[in-house]
N, C-alpha and C positions, 0 to 999 in steps of 0.2 A: 504798297502797304495794304491797300484795300482788298487785294487778292488773297491775303493771308487769312485763314479762318479766324473768327472773332475770339475763340478760346485761346489761340496762340497770341493774338494781339493783347488780350487781357493779361496773359501770363507774362509777356514781354514787358508790358507797362508795369506790372507788379514787380518784376525782377529789377527794372531800372530804379523804381522808387525804393525797393528794399535794399539795393546796393548803396544808394545814397544814405539811407538811414543807418545801415550797418557801418558804412565808412565814417559817418558822424559819430556813431557809438564807439568805434575803434579809436578815432582821434581823441574823443572826449575821455575815454578810459585811460589812454596813455598820458594825456595831459593831467588827469586827476591823480594818477599814481605818481607822476613826476613831481607834481606840486606837493603831494604828501611826503615823498622822499626828501624834497628840498626843505620842507618845513621841519622834518625830523633832524636833518643835518644842521640846519641853522640853529635849532634849539640846542643841539649838542655843542656846537661851536660857542654859542652864547653862554652855556653852562661852564665850559672850560675857561672862557674868558673871565667869567665872574670868579671862578676859583683862582685863576692866575692873578686877578686884581687884588684878591684878599690874602695872597700869600705873603711871604717875607718881603719887606720893602727893599731888601738888599739884593734878592734873587742871585744869590751866589752859587747855589747848587744847580744840578741839572734839572731840567723841566720834564714834563710828561713825554714819554717816548713810546707811544703805542704804535702798532703796525700801520694803522690808518690815520694817525693824528700826531702832529708835532707842534711845538710852541717855541716862540722866540720873544725876547724883550729887547727892544732897540732904543737907542738914544735918538734925539732929534737929528743928529748928524749922521745916522745910519750905522752906528757902531753897535755890535751885538753885545748886549749886557749879560744876557743869559739865554740858553737855548737847549733844546733837546739834543742828545748826542748826535743824531744823524744830520742835523742842520746847524751845528755849532760853528762851522767854518765861515759861512758867508750869510748875509742877510737875505731874507725871502722877498724883500721889497726892493723896487728900484728907487733911485733918488727922487724921482717925481712922486712916486707913491708915498715915500717917507714924508716928503713935504706936505702932501695933501692929508696924510694921516694925523699930522700934528694938530689939525683943526677939526676933523670930523671922522665918524666911523666909516669904514669901507668894507665892501664885500666884493672879492675879486675871484673870478673863475679862471683857472689856468690849465693849459693843455698838459703841463708837466710841472712838478715841484720836486726838488731834490729830496730824496728820502721817502717819497710816497709813490705808490703804484698808480698808474693811470692819471686821469684828470684830477684836479684838486680844487678845493674852494678855500679861500683865505678870508678870515675875518680880522679886521684891523681896528683897534680901539685905543684912543689916547688915554693916558693915565697919569697920575701924580701931577695934576695941574698942567699937563702938556709936556712934562719933562721926560716922559717915557712913552713908548709905543708898544702895545701888547699885540702880538701876532699869533693867531691860532689857525693852523691849516689842517684840513681833513681830506682824505682821498674820496673821490667820487666814483671809484671803480665799482664798488658794491652797488651804488645807485644805478650806474649804467648797466651793470649785468642784470639787475632786477627788471629794469625797463626793457632790456633786450628780451628777457624771458617773457614779459607781458606781451610785447609785440609779436613774438614767435607764436605764443599760444593764440592770440587773436588772429594771426595770419592763417592758422589752421582752423580755428573754431568758426570764425565769421563766414568764410566761404562754404563751410559745411552747413551752417545755419541757412545761408542764402540758397544753397542747392535744395535742402529739405523744404524750405518755405516756398521756393518756386515750384517744386513738384507738387506740394500741397495746393498751391494756387491753381495749377493746371487741372488737378483732379477736381477741385472745388468748382472751377469754371465749367468743366465738362459736365459735372453733376447738375449745375444750375441750368445749363443749356440743354440738358437731355430732354426735358419736357418739350422744348421748342423743336427739337429734332423729331420727337414723336409726332407732334402736331404737323410738322412739315411732311413727314411720311404719310400720315393719314390724309392730308390735303391733296397730296399727289395722287392718291388712289381714288379721290372723289371724281365721278364722271356724271354725265347727264343721265346715265342709267341707274346711278346710286345717289340721287339727290338728297336722300334722308340721312346719309352718313354725316356725323359730326366729329369735330376735333376732340381728342382727349384733353380734358382740363384737369390739371393737377390740383390736389386739395390745398387750401390756404387762401390767403387774401392778398397775395403779392402781385407785382406787375404782370408776371407771366400768366397767372390765373385770370386777371382782368383782361389780358390780351386774348386768351383763349375764349373767354365768355363773349367778348366783343366780336371775334371772328365767327363764333357760332351764331350770334345774332345776325351777323351779315349773311351767313349761309341760309338762315331761316328766311330772311327777306328775299334773297336770290331764289330760293326754292319756291316761295310764294309767288314771286314774279314769273318764274318759269312755268309754274302751274297755271297762273292766269293767262299767260301767253298761249300755252297749249290748249287750254279750254277755249280761249278766244278764237284761235285758228279752227278748232273743231266746230265750234258753234257757228262761226262765219261760214265755214264750208257747208254746214248743214243748211243754213239759211239761204245760201246762194244756190244750192243744188236744186231746191224746189222750183224757183222761178226760171232757172236755166232749163230745167227738164221740161217745164210747161212751154217755154218759148220754143225749144227745139221741137217738141211734139206738134205745136201749132203750125210752125213753119213747114215741117215735114208733111202734115196733112194738107196744107195749102198747096204744096207742090205735087202731091200724090196723084191727083187727077184734075182735069179741068173743072173750074168752079165758076159759078155765076158771080157777077159783080157784087151782089149782096153778100154772098158767102165769103168772097175775098175781102170785102170791107170788114166783115165781122172778125175774120181771122187776123187781119192787120190790127184792128182795134184791140183784140185780146193780146196780141204780141206787144202792142204799144203799152198796154197796162202792165204787163210783166217787165218790160224794159224800164218803165218809170219806177217800178218797185226796186229793180236792180240799181238804178241810178240813186234812188233815195238811200238804199242800203250802203252803197259805195260811199256816198257823202257822209253818212253817219260813221262808218268805219274810219274814214279819213279824219273826221273831227276827233274821234277818240284816239286815233294814232297820234295826232298832233298834241293832244293834251298829255298822253303818256310820254311823249318824247320831251316834254318840258317846254314846249313852245309857248312863250308868254303871250298873253293877250295884249291888245293895244287899247289901254283904258283912256277914256276921255269923258269929260262931264256930259252926262246924258240925262235929259229930263225924263222922268219915269212915266208921267201921265200920258204924254203922246205915244210913247213906246207901247204901253199896255193897251191903250185904245186902238192903236194900229193893229195889234195882234187880234184883238177881239172883233174888229170890223171885218176881218176875213171870215169869221165864223157866224156872225149875226145873220147873214143872208141865208145860210143853210141850217140855222138853228132850229127852224120849224117849231116855233113856240117855246123853245128852251132858252130863256134869256141868259145873257152873259153880262154881269154887273161888275163895274170897276169902281173901287174905292181907293183913291190915291190923292194925297195932297198935291195941289197944282204946282207948287214950287219945289217939290222933292226931286233932288238931282243925285244921281249915282255916278261915281267914277268907275266906269266899266267899259268893256268891249261891247259896243251896242249890238253888233251882229251876233255875238255868242249869247248875250242875254236874251235877245229876241228869239233865238233858236230854243233856248231853255224854256222860256215862257210859252212859246208856241207848243212845245211838246207837252207841257202841263195842261194847257187849255185843250189840246187835242185829246189827251187821255180822259180829261173830265167830260168833254163833250161826247166822246164815243162810248165810254164805259159807265158814266154816271147817269143821273136823272135829276130833273128839276133844274133850277137855276144854277149857273156856275158863278161863283163869287171870287173876284180877284181883289185882294187887299194888300196895299203897300203902306208901310209906315217906317219911321226912323225912331228907334228907342234903345236906350242903354248902349250907345256906341255901335249899334248894328242897324242895317237896313234890311227889313224883312218883307218878302213877297210871299203871300199865301194864296193858293188856288184850291178851292173847295167845291165839290159837287154834293148833291143830295141823294146819291144812289145808295147801293148796299154797302159801299166801302170796300176796303181791301180784305181779302181773305186773311185771317190771322196768321196762317203759316207762310204767307207771302211777304209779310212786312220785314222780317229779318233779311231777306234777299231782294228787297224791292229795287235797289239800285244796282244789282248785279247785271252784267251784260247778258242779253238774250234770255232774260227772265220775264215771264208773263204769268198772270194769274190764270187759274183754270178756265174762267169764263172767257178770257181773251185769247186763249190759244187757237180757237177756231176762227177768229176774226183776222182782219188785216193787221199788219204791224210786224216788227222784228224783235221787239223786246229790248230796244236800245234807247227808247225815249227817256226813261228815268236815269239810265246810265249816263246819257249825255248831260242831263241836268246836274247830276252829281259831279261830273267832270268839269263842267263850267264853273260850278261853285268852288271846287278845289283850286282851279286856275286863278280865281279871284280871291283866294285866301278866305273862303267862306265854307258853309256847310249846307247840306240838304237833308231834310227829315220827312219821313212818310208816316202817317198815322190815320186812324179813324176818328172823326170828330165825335165829341160826346153826344151831339144832337143828331148824329147820323151822317153818312157820307164820308168820302175819302178826302183827306187834306194833305197837301204837300207844301212844305215850307222851304223856301230858298232864303238863306240868311247870308248877307254880305257885309263887309265893313262899311260903316256909314261915312258919308262925307263930313267935313268939318262943320258945315253949316247948311241948313235947309230952311226954306220959308214955308210956314204952314199954309194950308188952303185945302180946297176940296173940289172935285169935279163930279 
């Protein structure tokens, strides 16, 4: 059944339901007409019975003798007192029916009655204090012919209605699914070379329109992801090409002619520096790849003050008069992946130490359900045109392009924030200098303090 096209399945389901409905309509119509005919026949029999009861008490003359109706007057012992000419010879009731009719009214349907065509209905009524029995019989041949005509007309009309309705249902299903077929054809034509193509969305606010809008939103996200991946590969290739070219040149020069131990040592040290840069770049790319792949961190309760102080201790020896100050409550605890948070804070401190001036301030606090870590320097701040793309990969300010680095530091900070359901923001402080804020969900409780 699932292999059949959906429009045929919808049409078949509609045809089955419509068949049941039309069958019910046909049965109900026949039953209604039959009940109406029966009511009319019973009323006619009741009227003739009343006329017969109000007639001459002797009933000596012949009674009504219509083509479809006859009458009899019987005594309690079954003797015919009076009758229509066609049924004067013998009583229309059996002995048992005569005995029952002396006490109550009867309505009897018979397959045949003498003097009447087809089936007949007999109405029996006691009269004269139970001393006489009035019998009126009417033919049901006309009723049966009328019902047969109704059945015949319904047998022709209802299948025709079913056929027309089923054809209409098929055309309606095909028209309703035509936008889906157009979207399918357009989707089949979308390739990596035409990522900007979108599905045609029909006008309206129905389910198909919402489906088309949702799929187009999905295509937008996929296009954006594809663009990011292509840019990522291009930028990574560009960043890898320079140190690899330098490393290759240094090694070729070292092997080109015999060198003194000092020259060899210098060449090896230069090659080691380029290798370290490549290793650092590879580690950054690996971390970003893990975050993009949705690899979840391993959060655990981590005291922030020791983590921040551990990061700054690595820079204080080389700060050369540029102090690094930590402001953090002693009992402040964050539920984070300590390694990833350490990497993010290290990147922020490294950027502030390399590109800023004056003291570097690291401030951590818990407020309004969030844990905030701010790293601020007192230099010239970010270039205004750099702020919108500060967290993009391989993006560096103009002053930093000629220095060391790959432009992945802030991108890693943003990735770590996202993996911990947080955010990262870059801005220029109102009193001067650059300030980067890392905002994470706060723990349920933290103890105040200061170091």
